[in-house]
KEFIRO-206105 format. One record per atom (N, C-alpha, C, O): x, z, y; residue in three letters. Coordinates in steps of 0.2 Angstrom, whole numbers, plus 5000, padded with zeros to 4 digits. Last residue first. Layout:
N
XZYAla ...
end
This chain:
180
508953104093Ser 508253094092Ser 508153014091Ser 507552994090Ser 510053234093Glu 509953174091Glu 509153164090Glu 508853194086Glu 510653334105Ile 510153324101Ile 510053254099Ile 509953214103Ile 512053424111Pro 511753364110Pro 511253364104Pro 511353394099Pro 511853544123Val 511953534116Val 511653474114Val 511053454115Val 512553534139Pro 511953524135Pro 512253514127Pro 512753494126Pro 513353654147Arg 513453594144Arg 512853584139Arg 512753634135Arg 513253784153Ser 512753734155Ser 512853664152Ser 512453624153Ser 514353854148Pro 513653874145Pro 513153824148Pro 512653824145Pro 515853804142Asn 515353784148Asn 514653804145Asn 514353764142Asn 517253894138Pro 516653864136Pro 516153854142Pro 516153904146Pro 518753844147Ala 518253894145Ala 517653864143Ala 517453814146Ala 519653754152Gly 519353744146Gly 518853794143Gly 518653794137Gly 520053784165Ala 520453804160Ala 520153794153Ala 520353834148Ala 518353764171Ala 519053774172Ala 519453804166Ala 519153844163Ala 517253674160Thr 517453724165Thr 518153734166Thr 518553704162Thr 517253494159Leu 517253554156Leu 517353604161Leu 517553584167Leu 516353344162Ala 516753394165Ala 516653454161Ala 516153474159Ala 516453194154Leu 516053254154Leu 516553314156Leu 517053324153Leu 516253014156Arg 516653074157Arg 516153134156Arg 515553134158Arg 516452844152Tyr 516052904152Tyr 516452964153Tyr 517052964151Tyr 516452664155Pro 516852734155Pro 516352794156Pro 515852784160Pro 516052524145Tyr 515852574151Tyr 516252634150Tyr 516352664144Tyr 516852374141Glu 516652444140Glu 516452484146Glu 516752474151Glu 516652214133Trp 516652254139Trp 516452324138Trp 516052334134Trp 517352104121Thr 517052174123Thr 517152194130Thr 517752184133Thr 517551994114Asp 517451984121Asp 517052054123Asp 516552044127Asp 517952014101Ser 517252014102Ser 517052004109Ser 516452014111Ser 519352004101Leu 518951954097Leu 518151954099Leu 517851894098Leu 519752054118Asp 519752064111Asp 519352004107Asp 519051964111Asp 519852104131His 520152044129His 520252044122His 520752024119His 519152214137Leu 519652224132Leu 520052164130Leu 520552164127Leu 518652254153Glu 518652204148Glu 519252214143Glu 519852224145Glu 517752394159Arg 518352364158Arg 518352304152Arg 517952314148Arg 516752444173Ala 516852424166Ala 517552394165Ala 517752364170Ala 515952544185Gly 516352494183Gly 516352484175Gly 515952514172Gly 515652724187Pro 515652654189Pro 516152614186Pro 516652634183Pro 515252824172Gln 515652814178Gln 515552744180Gln 515352694176Gln 513952924164Arg 514352854165Arg 514652844172Arg 514352864177Arg 514253084158Gln 514053044164Gln 514352974164Gln 515052974164Gln 513753184145Phe 514253134148Phe 513853094153Phe 513253084153Phe 512853264139Gly 513053284145Gly 513553234148Gly 513753254154Gly 512253214128Cys 512753264127Cys 513053294133Cys 513453334133Cys 511453124133Arg 511053184131Arg 511553234129Arg 511453294129Arg 512453024135Glu 512153054140Glu 511753114139Glu 511753164143Glu 512652994121Tyr 513253024125Tyr 512953054132Tyr 513153114133Tyr 511452934118Phe 511652994115Phe 512153024119Phe 512153094120Phe 511352824126Arg 510852874127Arg 511152934124Arg 510952994126Arg 512552754121His 512552774128His 511952834129His 512152884132His 512052724108Ala 512652764109Ala 512652794116Ala 512752854117Ala 511152624111Asp 510852694108Asp 511452744109Asp 511252804110Asp 511952524117Thr 511452564121Thr 511252624118Thr 511052674121Thr 513152444115Phe 512952504111Phe 512552544115Phe 512652604116Phe 513652354124Arg 513152334120Arg 512852394116Arg 512252384113Arg 514852394130Thr 514152394134Thr 513552374130Thr 513052384132Thr 515752514121Asp 515452444121Asp 514852444125Asp 514352484124Asp 516452654129Thr 515952624124Thr 515752554126Thr 515652544132Thr 517652784131Trp 517452714133Trp 516952694127Trp 517052704121Trp 517752954137Leu 517652904132Leu 517452834135Leu 517252834140Leu 518353114141Arg 518153044142Arg 518053004136Arg 518353024131Arg 518253284146Ile 518253234140Ile 518053164143Ile 517553164146Ile 519153404156Glu 518653354155Glu 518753314148Glu 519353314146Glu 520153494155Pro 519653504161Pro 519053454160Pro 518553464163Pro 520653584141Ala 520453524144Ala 519953524150Ala 519453564149Ala 521053684133Gly 521053694140Gly 520953634144Gly 521053624150Gly 521053684119Ala 521653654122Ala 521653664130Ala 522153644133Ala 519753724118Ala 520253774115Ala 520953744118Ala 521453784119Ala 519053614122Glu 518953684126Glu 519553724124Glu 519853764128Glu 519353524112Ala 519553514119Ala 519553574123Ala 519953594127Ala 518753584101His 519453574101His 519753564108His 520253584110His 517453594105Ala 517753654103Ala 518553644104Ala 518953684106Ala 517153454106Phe 517053494112Phe 517453564111Phe 517853584115Phe 517353414092Ala 517753384098Ala 517753434104Ala 518253444107Ala 516353484086His 517053494084His 517553474090His 517953504091His 515253434092Glu 515353504093Glu 516153524091Glu 516453564094Glu 515253304087Phe 515453314094Phe 515553384096Phe 516053404100Phe 514953324074Leu 515553294076Leu 515753314083Leu 516353334084Leu 513653374076Val 514153414073Val 514853394075Val 515253434076Val 513053254081Arg 513053324085Arg 513553364083Arg 513953394087Arg 513153164071Ala 513553154077Ala 513553214081Ala 514053234084Ala 512253224062Val 512953214060Val 513353204066Val 513953244067Val 510953244064Gly 511353294066Gly 512153284065Gly 512553324067Gly 510153134061Arg 510153194057Arg 510653244058Arg 510753284054Arg 510253014068Arg 509753054069Arg 509653114064Arg 509053134063Arg 511052924054Arg 510952934061Arg 510352974062Arg 509852974058Arg 511352884041Ala 511452954043Ala 511252974050Ala 511353034052Ala 511152744040Thr 510752794036Thr 510852864038Thr 510352904036Thr 512252704048Arg 511552694051Arg 511052744047Arg 510652764050Arg 513652814051Ala 513252764046Ala 512552764048Ala 512252814050Ala 514352834066Val 513952864061Val 513652814057Val 513352764060Val 515852844076Tyr 515352804072Tyr 515052854067Tyr 515252894064Tyr 517052844087Val 516452884086Val 515952834083Val 515652794086Val 518452824090Lys 518152814083Lys 517552854082Lys 517452884077Lys 518752944102Phe 518852884099Phe 518552884093Phe 518352934090Phe 518853034118Leu 518553024111Leu 518752954109Leu 518752904113Leu 520153124126Glu 519753064126Glu 519553064119Glu 519853084114Glu 520553254138Met 520453234131Met 520053174131Met 519653164136Met 521653304151Thr 521053274149Thr 521053254142Thr 521553224140Thr 522853354155Gly 522553394150Gly 521853364148Gly 521553384143Gly 522653304172Ala 523153334167Ala 522753374162Ala 522353414163Ala 521353184175Pro 521753254177Pro 522153274171Pro 521953254165Pro 521753014175Ala 521353074172Ala 521753134174Ala 522353134174Ala 522452904178Asp 522052934183Asp 521652994181Asp 521253024185Asp 523052854166Glu 523452884172Glu 523052924177Glu 523352964181Glu 522552894150Asn 522352864157Asn 522752894162Asn 522652954163Asn 522752944138Ala 523352914141Ala 523152884148Ala 523652844151Ala 522153104134Ser 522053044137Ser 522653014139Ser 523053054142Ser 522353184118Pro 522453184125Pro 522453114128Pro 522653064125Pro 520953154107Ala 521653154108Ala 521753154116Ala 521353144119Ala 519853144093Val 519953164100Val 520753174101Val 521053194096Val 518653054083Ala 519353074085Ala 519453094092Ala 519053074096Ala 517553044071Leu 517653054078Leu 518353084079Leu 518553124075Leu 516352974059Ser 517052994061Ser 517053004068Ser 516552984072Ser 515252974044Gly 515352974051Gly 516152994053Gly 516453014048Gly 515152964031Ile 514552944034Ile 514652954042Ile 514252934046Ile 515952944016Val 516152954023Val 515552924027Val 515452864027Val 515353004000Asp 515352954005Asp 515552974012Asp 515353034014Asp 515253083990Pro 515853053990Pro 515953003996Pro 516452973998Pro 514253193999Gly 514453173993Gly 515153143993Gly 515553163997Gly 514653154015Ser 514053174011Ser 514153154004Ser 514253094002Ser 515653194028Gln 515653174022Gln 514953194018Gln 514853254019Gln 516353154043Ala 515853184040Ala 515753154033Ala 515753094033Ala 518053174049Val 517553134046Val 516953174043Val 517053234042Val 519153184063Trp 518753214058Trp 518253154055Trp 518153104058Trp 520753174070Ile 520153134068Ile 519753174063Ile 520053194058Ile 521753234084Ile 521453244077Ile 520853194076Ile 520453184081Ile 523253224094Gly 522553234092Gly 522353244085Gly 522753254081Gly 524453184097Gly 524253254099Gly 523553264098Gly 523253314101Gly 524753054092Arg 524553064099Arg 524353134102Arg 524153144107Arg 524953094079Gly 525553064083Gly 525353064091Gly 525853064095Gly 523753114075Ala 524153174075Ala 524753154080Ala 524953194084Ala 523252984075Phe 522953024080Phe 523353094080Phe 523453114086Phe 524052924064His 524052894071His 523752944076His 524152954081His 523853004053Thr 524453004056Thr 524452974063Thr 524853004068Thr 522452964051Ala 522653034053Ala 523353044056Ala 523453074061Ala 522652824048Val 522252844054Val 522452924056Val 522452934062Val 523452714044Ala 523652784043Ala 523352824049Ala 523652844054Ala 522652604045Asp 523052604039Asp 523352674038Asp 523552694033Asp 522052604057Leu 521652634052Leu 522052634045Leu 521852664040Leu 522852544066Glu 522952614066Glu 522552644060Glu 522652704058Glu 522452414067Pro 522952434062Pro 523052504062Pro 523352524056Pro 521352334072Phe 521252414070Phe 521852434066Phe 521652464060Phe 521452204075Glu 521252244081Glu 521252324079Glu 521152364083Glu 521952134064Ala 522152104071Ala 522052164076Ala 522352164081Ala 521552194053Ala 522252184054Ala 522452164061Ala 522952184063Ala 520052204055Arg 520552264055Arg 521252244056Arg 521552284060Arg 518952134064Asp 519552114061Asp 520052164061Asp 520452184066Asp 517352114068Phe 517752164065Phe 518352134061Phe 518252094056Phe 516452064082Ile 516852044076Ile 517352104074Ile 517752124078Ile 514952054089Cys 515452104088Cys 515852084081Cys 515552074076Cys 513951954091Gly 514551944094Gly 515151994093Gly 515651984095Gly 512552064089Asp 512851994090Asp 513451994094Asp 513552024099Asp 512652214080Tyr 512652184086Tyr 512952114086Tyr 513452094083Tyr 512852264067Glu 512252274071Glu 512152234077Glu 511552234080Glu 514152254064Ser 513752204061Ser 513052214064Ser 512652164063Ser 514752364069Phe 514852304073Phe 514352254070Phe 514152204074Phe 514452454059Ala 514152464066Ala 514252394070Ala 513752374073Ala 515152404048Ala 514452414048Ala 514152414055Ala 513652384056Ala 516452424054Glu 516252354052Glu 515452354051Glu 515152304054Glu 516552564055Ile 516552524061Ile 516352454059Ile 515952424063Ile 516352604041Leu 515952624046Leu 515952584052Leu 515352564055Leu 517552544036Ala 516852514033Ala 516352544038Ala 515852504040Ala 518552614042Ala 518452544043Ala 517752514041Ala 517452474045Ala 518252734036Ile 518152724043Ile 518152654045Ile 517652634049Ile 518652694023Ala 518052724024Ala 517852714031Ala 517252694033Ala 520052664025Asp 519552614022Asp 518852634024Asp 518452594026Asp 520552794030Gly 520552734034Gly 520052684032Gly 519752644036Gly 520752904022Asp 520052894024Asp 520052824029Asp 519452804031Asp 522052924019Ala 521652894014Ala 520952874016Ala 520652834013Ala 522453004030Asp 522652934030Asp 522252894025Asp 522052834026Asp 521053114032Thr 521753094030Thr 521853024031Thr 521452984032Thr 520153214044Ala 520253154040Ala 520953154038Ala 521353184040Ala 519453374043Pro 519953324046Pro 520053264041Pro 520153274035Pro 517653374040Arg 518353394038Arg 518853344042Arg 518653294044Arg 516053424038Ile 516553394042Ile 517253424040Ile 517353484039Ile 514753384026Leu 515353424028Leu 515753384033Leu 515853324032Leu 513053384022Phe 513653344024Phe 514153394026Phe 513953454028Phe 511653414021Asp 512053404015Asp 512653364017Asp 512853314013Asp 510753424031Thr 511353474031Thr 511753464025Thr 512153514023Thr 509753344041Met 510253334036Met 510753384036Met 511153384041Met 
end
């Protein structure tokens, strides 16, 4: 699939990103999407991530938003200084395995490397097993443990991390993610 473009999201993209998340949640038993209660940042999504020192991108095919991914400095106290974290990693079911996530990830990796990040982290719902396989193909390694979110979906998340080279220099050994 090459008929899509990646662009920085605007606050107006919040509804489309909400639709992506809601559709993804509907694929799993027990995942409840309640935007007002648990995703208020979607009301001004670009402003939210800019305020955290980050950025969110969307993949767009024609008028439709088919993917999203945000990267921002990690707020985790145990993360090395400069660590970046991924958020809002979603691709529409009809657009999966067509390179959308790969291109979004390359944008995030380039952003993190340009910022000199020593590593990238992410948290993912324990139920999202297809996503776990994709992250691992991208070079992420699952870390020990899990955290409970105490949310409407009774979510538990696994931590993942990807080490970058010193000072954020491009890592020639980092796998290029391939969707299959």
